[in-house]
Every structure is written in C-alpha cells, then in structure tokens.
C-alpha positions in Angstrom: 60.9 35.3 56.2 61.0 31.6 55.7 58.8 30.2 53.1 57.1 27.8 55.2 56.3 30.3 58.0 55.1 32.6 55.1 52.8 29.9 53.5 51.6 29.2 57.2 50.6 32.6 58.0 49.0 33.3 54.8 46.9 30.2 55.3 46.1 30.9 59.1 45.1 34.4 58.2 42.7 33.5 55.5 41.2 30.7 57.7 40.8 33.2 60.5 39.0 35.5 58.0 36.8 32.8 56.5 35.8 31.6 60.2 34.7 35.4 61.0 32.6 35.5 58.0 30.9 32.2 58.5 30.3 33.3 62.3 28.9 36.5 61.3 26.4 34.9 59.0 25.0 33.4 62.0 24.4 36.6 63.8 20.8 38.1 63.9 20.8 41.2 62.0 19.1 44.2 63.5 20.1 48.0 64.3 22.6 47.0 67.1 24.4 44.3 65.3 24.7 45.5 61.7 27.4 48.2 62.6 29.5 45.7 64.7 29.2 43.2 62.0 30.3 45.9 59.2 33.3 46.7 61.4 34.2 43.2 62.3 34.1 41.9 58.9 36.4 44.7 57.7 39.0 44.6 60.3 39.3 40.5 60.5 39.5 40.3 56.7 41.9 43.3 56.5 44.4 41.2 58.5 44.9 38.5 55.8 44.6 41.1 53.0 47.5 43.2 54.3 49.6 40.0 55.0 49.2 39.0 51.5 50.2 42.5 50.5 53.5 42.5 52.7 54.5 39.2 50.7 54.5 41.7 47.8 56.3 44.4 49.1 58.7 46.5 47.3 61.1 47.4 50.3 61.6 46.5 53.9 59.9 49.7 54.9 57.0 48.8 53.1 56.9 45.1 54.5 57.2 46.4 58.1 54.2 48.9 57.7 52.2 46.3 56.1 52.9 44.1 59.1 52.2 46.9 61.5 48.7 47.2 59.7 48.2 43.7 60.2 48.8 44.1 63.9 46.8 47.2 64.5 43.7 45.1 62.6 44.3 42.4 64.9 44.0 44.6 67.8 40.6 46.1 66.3 39.2 42.6 65.6 39.6 41.6 69.1 37.9 44.9 70.2 34.9 44.3 68.0 34.7 40.6 68.9 34.6 41.7 72.8 31.8 44.3 71.9 29.6 41.6 69.7 30.0 38.9 72.6 28.5 41.8 74.9 25.7 42.4 72.4 24.9 38.9 71.6 25.7 36.8 74.8 24.7 33.6 73.0 27.7 34.1 70.8 30.4 34.5 73.8 32.1 31.3 73.1 32.8 31.6 69.5 33.8 35.3 70.1 36.2 34.0 73.0 37.6 31.5 70.3 38.1 33.9 67.5 39.6 36.5 70.1 42.3 34.1 71.2 43.1 33.5 67.5 43.5 37.3 66.8 45.4 37.5 69.9 48.0 34.9 68.8 48.1 36.6 65.3 48.7 40.1 67.3 51.6 38.3 69.1 53.1 36.9 66.0 53.1 40.3 64.1 54.3 42.0 67.3 57.2 39.8 67.2 57.8 40.1 63.5 58.0 43.8 63.9 60.3 43.7 66.9 62.7 41.3 64.9 62.6 43.8 62.0 63.4 46.8 64.2 66.3 44.8 65.7 67.8 44.4 62.4 68.5 48.0 61.6 
C-alpha cells in the first residue's frame, strides 16, 4: 500500500473515531441510549484500531484479516448509527453524515480486500 494512502487512511479512521466519540458525548444518557452508545463507540473506534494494526502486520494473511475486520466494523457501525438515529430523531443529520463516512470507508476496505484477493 502506498505510504500516502496509508497515512491518509490512518488519519481518516482516527478522525472518524474522534467524530463519533464527540457526537456520542451529546446524546442524552438513558436506558435506551446507553447500550447503543456502548456498541457504537466500540465498533467505530475498532475501525481505526484495526487499520493501525494492519500497518504492523507480520504477513499478507494477517494484513488481509485486519482489513476484513475494518470492513466488518464499518458495517456494524452503520447499523448502530441507523438504530441510534431512530432512537434519537434529533440526531438524524449527524448520524447520516457519520453513516456516509462509514460507508465510504466500507467501500475502501472492500476494494482493498478485492485487490488483495486478485493478487493471489
């Protein structure tokens, strides 16, 4: 992976995690929102964490596995954003913006996996 792409995605996934955390601080904490917040913060921050781990992979197989986890966590994040938007309609716009970014990251990781598979 070219260095500029690696650094760009490191920055992008980190910024995404930060935006989700900042957003979740604004959500009213109650019995409904707490489990959603916990799930969302875990999946959203896992994207960047696994991408950083992919950068230190010891093999191509390990790298591909970490990228696959990034994709999986992006998909899960989109799910939790959709549920949170339903539970807190006043947050639909920010959830929609974060969902779009998670979707773009999903597409990037999907393409990366496809490229790795085609190199076999």
